[in-house]
Backbone bond lengths (Angstrom), bond angles and torsions (degrees), N, CA, C in turn:
res aa  C-N    CA-C-N  psi(-1)  N-CA   C-N-CA  omega(-1)  CA-C   N-CA-C  phi
1 M - - - 1.472 - - 1.528 109.11 -
2 V 1.317 116.43 130.99 1.454 121.55 179.40 1.515 109.08 -92.26
3 V 1.345 116.60 125.66 1.460 121.11 179.48 1.515 108.63 -89.26
4 K 1.325 116.20 125.44 1.452 120.33 178.25 1.525 109.55 -66.69
5 P 1.326 116.88 149.36 1.462 120.39 -177.11 1.522 113.55 -54.40
6 E 1.379 116.75 -43.13 1.458 117.80 -178.07 1.521 111.40 -68.08
7 T 1.335 116.60 -32.52 1.461 120.40 177.62 1.512 110.61 -69.25
8 A 1.321 115.87 -39.55 1.453 119.80 178.03 1.517 110.39 -62.99
9 G 1.349 117.23 -38.18 1.455 120.78 179.24 1.508 111.38 -62.59
10 R 1.340 115.62 -41.30 1.464 118.98 179.98 1.512 110.83 -67.41
11 S 1.324 116.96 -35.97 1.454 119.67 -177.51 1.522 111.63 -69.46
12 R 1.347 116.23 -25.57 1.462 119.64 179.54 1.525 111.97 -87.69
13 R 1.333 117.32 -10.44 1.455 120.69 -178.05 1.523 109.98 -64.50
14 A 1.317 116.29 139.15 1.467 120.34 179.37 1.517 109.70 -61.62
15 P 1.320 117.57 139.93 1.467 119.81 -179.60 1.521 111.05 -62.94
16 L 1.302 115.97 148.03 1.460 121.50 179.79 1.527 109.30 -74.38
17 T 1.310 116.35 125.12 1.464 122.48 178.07 1.521 108.87 -134.93
18 R 1.311 116.31 166.86 1.466 120.12 177.22 1.526 110.21 -59.40
19 R 1.326 117.11 -44.39 1.460 119.55 -178.38 1.522 111.59 -64.41
20 R 1.315 117.43 -40.45 1.465 119.71 179.60 1.532 109.98 -64.15
21 I 1.311 116.83 -38.99 1.468 120.96 177.95 1.520 110.21 -63.62
22 L 1.332 116.63 -45.98 1.465 120.33 -177.99 1.527 111.57 -66.90
23 D 1.325 116.71 -38.83 1.468 119.68 177.26 1.530 110.55 -61.12
24 A 1.325 116.29 -42.01 1.464 120.27 179.18 1.526 110.22 -66.91
25 A 1.326 116.82 -38.73 1.465 120.51 178.86 1.521 111.01 -65.05
26 L 1.335 116.91 -39.91 1.458 120.45 179.66 1.522 110.58 -66.13
27 E 1.313 116.79 -41.87 1.467 120.43 177.39 1.527 110.64 -62.18
28 L 1.330 115.77 -37.85 1.461 120.56 -179.20 1.526 111.14 -65.95
29 V 1.326 117.18 -49.14 1.471 119.43 -176.90 1.531 111.34 -73.70
30 D 1.330 117.64 -29.55 1.462 119.50 175.00 1.522 110.86 -62.33
31 G 1.322 115.40 -37.57 1.455 119.59 -176.62 1.512 114.91 -87.42
32 Q 1.357 116.34 -31.77 1.465 118.92 -171.85 1.523 114.32 -124.79
33 G 1.316 117.46 -3.12 1.456 119.64 -179.91 1.509 111.95 92.97
34 I 1.339 115.07 159.98 1.459 120.34 -175.59 1.527 111.83 -66.33
35 G 1.326 117.16 -26.52 1.461 120.26 179.42 1.517 113.15 -66.64
36 A 1.324 117.07 -18.52 1.467 120.72 -178.94 1.516 112.19 -81.24
37 L 1.329 117.10 -10.70 1.466 120.08 -174.31 1.516 112.04 -80.47
38 S 1.310 115.63 122.32 1.463 123.02 170.34 1.516 107.22 -145.72
39 M 1.312 116.33 157.58 1.462 119.43 -178.95 1.524 110.52 -63.97
40 R 1.317 116.84 -36.19 1.464 120.24 179.99 1.526 111.23 -67.42
41 K 1.339 116.42 -43.83 1.456 119.40 -179.31 1.524 110.81 -69.61
42 L 1.322 115.96 -36.66 1.463 120.20 178.33 1.523 110.40 -63.58
43 A 1.311 115.80 -42.39 1.465 119.86 177.79 1.523 111.01 -61.91
44 A 1.341 116.14 -40.54 1.468 119.83 178.94 1.520 110.97 -63.21
45 E 1.330 116.68 -38.84 1.463 120.55 178.13 1.530 111.05 -61.99
46 L 1.312 115.96 -33.75 1.466 121.26 -178.51 1.522 112.70 -88.78
47 G 1.332 116.36 -8.74 1.459 120.10 -179.66 1.510 113.91 73.72
48 V 1.348 115.98 32.65 1.465 120.17 179.74 1.525 109.08 -131.02
49 E 1.314 115.89 173.51 1.457 120.94 173.68 1.531 109.11 -80.24
50 A 1.323 116.08 148.26 1.466 120.63 -177.72 1.528 112.24 -56.80
51 M 1.314 116.78 -36.50 1.471 120.09 -177.95 1.528 111.50 -63.00
52 S 1.340 117.18 -25.56 1.465 119.76 -179.90 1.527 111.96 -65.69
53 L 1.322 115.68 -28.32 1.468 119.11 -178.53 1.522 111.93 -65.42
54 Y 1.320 116.02 -33.26 1.466 120.26 -172.56 1.526 112.80 -70.90
55 N 1.315 116.97 -8.82 1.468 119.03 172.94 1.530 111.47 -75.53
56 H 1.341 116.19 -14.00 1.459 120.65 -175.33 1.533 112.92 -123.20
57 V 1.322 117.21 -31.28 1.470 122.34 175.85 1.520 107.62 -132.46
58 P 1.335 117.89 124.58 1.462 119.33 -172.11 1.518 114.92 -69.08
59 N 1.328 118.03 -26.28 1.462 120.92 -176.58 1.526 109.78 -166.44
60 K 1.318 115.66 179.91 1.464 120.36 -178.74 1.529 111.21 -65.57
61 A 1.332 116.60 -35.07 1.465 119.82 178.96 1.523 111.10 -59.68
62 A 1.315 116.67 -36.42 1.466 120.73 178.17 1.525 110.56 -68.08
63 V 1.328 116.72 -33.69 1.462 120.36 176.73 1.527 109.62 -67.14
64 L 1.331 117.12 -43.50 1.457 121.09 179.10 1.527 111.10 -61.63
65 S 1.324 116.70 -42.63 1.461 120.24 177.22 1.523 110.23 -63.09
66 G 1.328 116.02 -38.95 1.454 120.29 178.46 1.520 112.07 -65.15
67 L 1.332 116.91 -37.41 1.463 120.31 177.00 1.525 110.58 -63.16
68 A 1.335 116.06 -42.43 1.467 119.82 177.73 1.522 110.32 -60.48
69 E 1.320 116.41 -41.40 1.463 120.31 179.01 1.527 111.25 -62.21
70 L 1.333 116.66 -43.36 1.465 120.00 -178.91 1.527 111.48 -61.45
71 V 1.330 116.01 -43.56 1.459 119.51 -177.97 1.530 110.72 -68.62
72 L 1.319 117.37 -42.87 1.465 120.30 179.20 1.526 111.01 -67.16
73 D 1.326 116.18 -29.30 1.465 120.22 178.59 1.535 111.29 -68.21
74 E 1.327 117.37 -20.89 1.459 121.09 178.99 1.532 112.84 -77.08
75 I 1.333 116.58 -13.21 1.461 120.17 -177.30 1.521 109.65 -71.99
76 D 1.300 115.71 127.36 1.463 121.87 177.78 1.527 108.13 -82.15
77 V 1.322 116.29 93.77 1.469 121.56 -176.69 1.525 109.32 -70.62
78 P 1.335 118.14 124.87 1.472 120.40 -176.01 1.528 113.14 -71.56
79 S 1.310 114.92 158.89 1.464 121.62 -178.97 1.526 111.07 -68.84
80 Q 1.318 115.37 145.88 1.462 120.93 176.11 1.527 111.79 -70.16
81 D 1.302 117.45 -12.39 1.463 120.90 179.91 1.530 112.28 -75.47
82 L 1.334 116.59 -16.75 1.460 119.98 -179.40 1.527 110.94 -75.31
83 H 1.314 116.59 156.84 1.459 121.69 172.92 1.528 108.63 -61.18
84 W 1.328 116.73 146.88 1.464 119.92 -173.00 1.519 112.54 -59.51
85 V 1.334 117.25 -34.32 1.465 119.52 179.59 1.527 110.53 -64.60
86 E 1.329 116.79 -46.65 1.452 120.27 179.34 1.524 111.54 -65.47
87 R 1.329 116.39 -34.64 1.473 119.82 176.99 1.519 110.85 -61.74
88 L 1.338 116.61 -46.45 1.462 119.41 -179.62 1.521 111.28 -63.92
89 R 1.329 116.49 -41.10 1.463 119.15 178.48 1.522 111.31 -60.85
90 R 1.328 115.79 -49.72 1.470 119.20 -177.42 1.528 111.65 -65.08
91 L 1.321 116.34 -40.52 1.461 119.48 -178.95 1.523 110.93 -66.52
92 A 1.324 117.25 -43.74 1.464 120.81 179.67 1.525 110.70 -62.64
93 R 1.327 116.34 -44.36 1.469 119.91 -179.63 1.526 111.55 -66.86
94 A 1.317 116.72 -40.63 1.466 120.05 -179.77 1.525 111.05 -65.97
95 T 1.331 116.14 -38.60 1.465 120.06 178.59 1.518 110.16 -66.16
96 R 1.314 116.40 -44.11 1.463 120.33 177.97 1.529 111.14 -59.77
97 T 1.329 116.50 -41.94 1.465 120.56 179.28 1.528 110.96 -60.39
98 A 1.333 116.48 -43.97 1.464 120.21 178.43 1.525 110.89 -62.58
99 F 1.325 116.57 -39.62 1.461 120.25 179.45 1.526 111.14 -68.46
100 Q 1.324 116.43 -35.05 1.464 119.24 178.08 1.525 111.45 -65.87
101 R 1.331 116.45 -33.06 1.469 119.67 178.66 1.523 111.38 -71.63
102 H 1.334 116.59 -28.89 1.475 120.27 -174.24 1.523 110.72 -134.48
103 P 1.336 118.21 63.68 1.470 120.04 -175.63 1.518 114.02 -61.17
104 A 1.327 117.71 -28.84 1.462 119.68 -178.47 1.523 112.41 -66.83
105 V 1.320 116.65 -24.61 1.469 120.28 -177.78 1.526 111.24 -83.82
106 V 1.329 117.30 -15.47 1.461 120.42 -178.78 1.523 110.77 -59.04
107 A 1.335 117.03 -42.24 1.462 120.39 179.31 1.523 111.42 -62.74
108 V 1.324 116.41 -34.45 1.473 120.60 177.63 1.522 109.92 -66.55
109 L 1.328 116.49 -44.31 1.459 121.12 179.77 1.531 111.14 -63.15
110 A 1.326 116.87 -33.97 1.458 120.99 -177.24 1.529 112.62 -82.19
111 S 1.319 117.01 -10.90 1.461 121.23 -176.71 1.517 111.18 -97.71
112 Q 1.296 114.96 179.38 1.457 120.93 175.60 1.527 111.51 -91.89
113 E 1.333 116.06 6.87 1.467 119.61 -177.22 1.525 112.51 -76.81
114 A 1.332 116.27 -24.85 1.459 120.19 -177.14 1.517 110.54 -105.51
115 S 1.333 116.32 132.31 1.458 121.85 176.81 1.524 108.37 -107.92
116 L 1.329 116.08 121.14 1.457 120.74 179.66 1.518 108.94 -96.98
117 T 1.313 115.85 111.62 1.461 120.19 -175.95 1.518 113.36 -127.15
118 T 1.329 118.19 -17.04 1.457 120.03 -176.49 1.529 110.20 -81.89
119 L 1.332 115.73 153.63 1.462 120.51 178.29 1.517 111.33 -62.77
120 T 1.325 116.31 -35.45 1.458 120.62 179.15 1.523 111.07 -63.05
121 A 1.329 116.51 -44.16 1.461 120.68 -178.97 1.522 112.00 -67.67
122 L 1.328 116.63 -31.87 1.462 120.94 -177.14 1.524 113.10 -89.20
123 A 1.326 117.51 -9.82 1.467 121.30 -176.61 1.526 113.41 -59.40
124 P 1.353 120.32 -42.27 1.466 118.75 178.84 1.525 112.67 -61.98
125 I 1.325 117.40 -36.67 1.463 120.99 178.92 1.525 109.92 -65.41
126 E 1.314 116.54 -45.93 1.465 121.37 178.39 1.526 110.47 -60.37
127 N 1.334 116.65 -40.69 1.451 120.46 -177.89 1.528 110.92 -65.52
128 A 1.332 117.22 -41.85 1.461 120.85 179.01 1.520 111.30 -63.85
129 L 1.323 116.59 -45.64 1.463 120.38 -179.53 1.521 111.52 -65.92
130 D 1.332 116.51 -36.30 1.461 119.96 179.10 1.529 110.81 -68.53
131 A 1.322 116.43 -38.11 1.464 120.02 177.09 1.521 110.54 -63.58
132 L 1.317 117.04 -40.89 1.461 121.01 178.41 1.529 111.25 -67.91
133 H 1.309 116.15 -34.58 1.476 120.01 175.33 1.527 110.05 -62.36
134 A 1.324 115.60 -37.88 1.462 120.30 179.34 1.521 112.29 -68.27
135 A 1.322 117.22 -17.50 1.463 120.92 178.01 1.527 111.83 -77.77
136 N 1.333 115.70 -7.79 1.471 121.48 178.27 1.526 112.82 62.69
137 V 1.318 115.80 42.61 1.458 120.61 172.36 1.527 108.11 -106.93
138 D 1.326 116.20 163.66 1.464 119.63 -178.37 1.527 110.19 -71.17
139 D 1.326 115.15 166.25 1.468 121.13 -174.56 1.531 112.20 -61.39
140 V 1.318 117.20 -39.08 1.463 119.94 -178.81 1.532 110.29 -65.26
141 T 1.326 116.62 -41.90 1.466 119.91 177.43 1.525 110.66 -62.82
142 S 1.325 116.92 -38.97 1.466 120.37 177.56 1.525 111.29 -59.36
143 I 1.336 115.62 -42.58 1.465 119.11 179.94 1.522 110.35 -67.61
144 H 1.341 116.83 -42.47 1.469 119.24 177.08 1.524 110.42 -57.30
145 A 1.327 116.67 -47.15 1.466 120.73 -177.95 1.516 111.18 -65.81
146 Y 1.339 116.88 -41.32 1.465 119.91 179.42 1.527 110.63 -61.98
147 R 1.326 116.30 -45.75 1.468 119.51 -179.97 1.527 111.22 -65.54
148 A 1.322 116.85 -35.21 1.461 119.90 177.02 1.525 110.61 -64.15
149 L 1.333 117.12 -40.91 1.461 120.96 177.33 1.525 111.38 -63.74
150 V 1.327 116.20 -44.30 1.466 120.16 178.54 1.526 110.02 -61.53
151 G 1.346 116.02 -44.49 1.461 119.25 178.46 1.519 112.42 -61.07
152 L 1.324 115.85 -40.75 1.462 119.95 178.17 1.517 111.57 -62.37
153 I 1.326 116.56 -49.33 1.465 120.45 -174.53 1.525 111.24 -66.87
154 F 1.333 116.41 -46.09 1.463 119.08 179.06 1.524 110.86 -69.77
155 G 1.332 116.05 -41.36 1.452 119.26 179.69 1.519 112.16 -62.17
156 Q 1.331 116.37 -40.56 1.454 120.08 178.91 1.527 111.26 -63.63
157 A 1.326 115.49 -36.46 1.466 119.02 178.36 1.525 110.82 -62.59
158 V 1.341 116.85 -39.66 1.462 121.01 177.87 1.529 110.49 -68.71
159 L 1.326 115.66 -43.68 1.462 119.98 -178.88 1.523 111.76 -61.55
160 E 1.316 116.25 -42.95 1.462 119.43 -177.95 1.522 112.15 -70.35
161 A 1.330 115.87 -17.69 1.464 119.40 175.06 1.529 111.25 -85.37
162 G 1.349 116.10 3.48 1.464 119.74 178.83 1.504 112.87 78.37
163 G 1.335 116.92 28.99 1.459 120.23 -176.45 1.506 114.80 -76.07
164 L 1.335 119.11 -16.93 1.456 122.18 179.16 1.521 109.57 -134.62
165 P 1.326 117.44 152.82 1.463 120.06 -179.81 1.520 112.38 -57.77
166 G 1.326 115.52 137.42 1.448 121.08 174.64 1.505 115.06 79.66
167 T 1.328 117.53 10.54 1.457 119.38 -173.98 1.519 113.32 -88.91
168 T 1.313 117.21 -27.97 1.462 120.34 176.57 1.519 109.05 -138.46
169 P 1.319 117.62 149.41 1.461 119.64 178.41 1.519 111.17 -57.59
170 G 1.322 115.98 127.54 1.456 120.30 176.94 1.510 113.79 74.82
171 A 1.342 118.68 17.06 1.463 120.57 -179.21 1.525 109.83 -59.16
172 A 1.325 114.66 139.26 1.465 119.68 -176.86 1.518 111.92 -63.57
173 A 1.341 117.39 -24.66 1.453 120.33 -176.97 1.526 112.97 -73.40
174 L 1.326 118.22 -13.28 1.456 121.13 -178.61 1.525 110.60 -73.29
175 P 1.323 116.93 133.32 1.466 118.67 175.51 1.522 110.25 -70.14
176 L 1.318 115.65 149.78 1.459 119.56 -179.24 1.530 111.47 -72.44
177 E 1.330 115.68 -36.87 1.452 120.51 -178.07 1.521 109.70 -130.83
178 V 1.327 116.58 134.07 1.459 122.40 176.28 1.520 107.73 -122.09
179 P 1.340 118.35 120.63 1.468 120.08 -177.76 1.521 111.39 -66.88
180 P 1.336 118.35 118.06 1.461 120.66 -176.22 1.519 113.30 -65.54
181 G 1.335 116.68 -30.03 1.459 118.51 -179.24 1.519 113.48 -70.70
182 L 1.343 117.01 -32.11 1.460 121.55 -177.24 1.521 112.58 -94.52
183 L 1.313 116.20 -34.65 1.471 121.24 -177.04 1.534 109.09 -130.23
184 P 1.321 117.57 67.39 1.466 119.45 -172.59 1.522 114.19 -65.09
185 R 1.343 117.73 -37.67 1.463 119.68 -178.57 1.522 110.89 -68.72
186 L 1.323 115.59 -43.87 1.465 119.36 178.56 1.517 110.38 -66.03
187 H 1.323 116.92 -38.36 1.463 120.77 178.52 1.528 110.44 -59.05
188 G 1.335 116.42 -44.05 1.457 120.10 178.88 1.514 112.47 -68.68
189 A 1.329 115.58 -37.98 1.466 119.85 -178.39 1.517 112.20 -68.83
190 M 1.332 116.80 -26.41 1.465 120.05 -179.03 1.522 111.75 -59.01
191 K 1.334 116.34 -29.31 1.463 119.72 179.71 1.528 111.59 -79.79
192 I 1.319 115.42 -19.07 1.467 120.14 -174.36 1.525 111.76 -97.54
193 F 1.314 117.48 -35.42 1.465 122.06 -176.01 1.534 113.31 -45.42
194 P 1.328 118.76 -49.84 1.474 118.46 -175.51 1.523 114.06 -66.45
195 N 1.330 116.79 -17.36 1.463 120.04 -175.34 1.525 113.50 -100.00
196 V 1.314 117.36 -1.66 1.459 121.04 179.89 1.530 108.03 -99.93
197 D 1.328 115.55 121.44 1.464 121.71 -173.90 1.525 110.86 -76.02
198 T 1.329 116.84 137.20 1.459 120.14 -179.72 1.525 112.29 -69.68
199 D 1.329 117.69 -24.30 1.468 119.77 173.11 1.526 110.19 -62.89
200 D 1.324 115.44 -40.34 1.462 119.69 177.53 1.521 111.46 -67.28
201 D 1.336 116.36 -36.47 1.468 120.41 174.57 1.529 110.14 -55.61
202 F 1.322 114.06 -48.65 1.467 120.23 -175.83 1.529 110.44 -63.53
203 E 1.314 117.18 -47.02 1.462 121.05 -178.18 1.532 111.04 -64.59
204 F 1.316 117.30 -37.41 1.468 121.55 177.95 1.526 110.41 -59.76
205 A 1.332 116.02 -49.75 1.461 120.27 -178.32 1.528 111.71 -68.17
206 L 1.336 116.97 -38.80 1.462 120.68 179.49 1.526 110.70 -62.03
207 E 1.322 117.25 -45.14 1.459 120.43 179.54 1.523 111.47 -66.50
208 A 1.324 117.44 -31.63 1.461 120.68 177.16 1.530 110.60 -65.20
209 I 1.322 117.10 -39.99 1.468 120.83 178.27 1.526 109.90 -66.06
210 I 1.330 116.41 -45.79 1.466 120.17 179.93 1.531 110.47 -61.57
211 A 1.330 117.07 -41.72 1.469 120.98 179.10 1.518 110.68 -62.55
212 A 1.314 117.87 -37.55 1.461 121.36 178.89 1.528 111.10 -65.37
213 V 1.332 116.42 -40.07 1.476 120.39 177.42 1.525 109.68 -65.77
214 E 1.312 116.47 -41.97 1.461 120.24 -179.95 1.529 111.34 -62.50
215 R 1.318 117.24 -38.02 1.477 120.19 177.57 1.524 110.39 -63.82
216 K 1.326 115.60 -43.10 1.472 119.64 179.25 1.524 111.44 -64.65
217 A 1.344 115.66 -33.23 1.463 119.74 -178.82 1.531 112.28 -82.04
218 G 1.334 116.03 -7.31 1.454 119.39 178.15 1.499 115.17 83.14
219 F 1.356 117.37 21.33 1.468 119.75 179.38 1.529 109.24 -76.63
């Protein structure tokens, strides 16, 4: 039997799996933004019919949850053998790095659209809480510190995307002219914003959180 070229191509195509679907979805949103994601477009990217996807992911919400899992799985969770301060630093930086690689997924993680249920997705949260437990602070302080870290990491992701004035050099949200007589502080800051590195912003805030935990712990 002679196999036609197009048939041979289909036979060599990688089988459709949940992971293959999620990888294609991540590539799609990385390149075109989360608004570009639809089951029909995702199927077209994979060269299949949309109905084929539903054998592996029940709906778009499941794809969004899967994207969150993939991004969180990229986080290099630090060893429990490290001092709690170093653990928090490494975890915060690793999480930020993952978010920088996939900024479109940050909005999904911050929304109620994604459900985190896998151990892999929850591992960074467990690691942060365990590090704070090692600092010997009370449970309420641990929650305050954890939420502060989450706010920093997510907030930094928004800032680096130019979501607020003065957050990135040349951000479109910055006004071209600021009247010095009416807004003198902002007028002066406009000259400084482009020269202040966002990495330094992140490290400044991270150390402030760690210092606050250390004060509570009596260090």
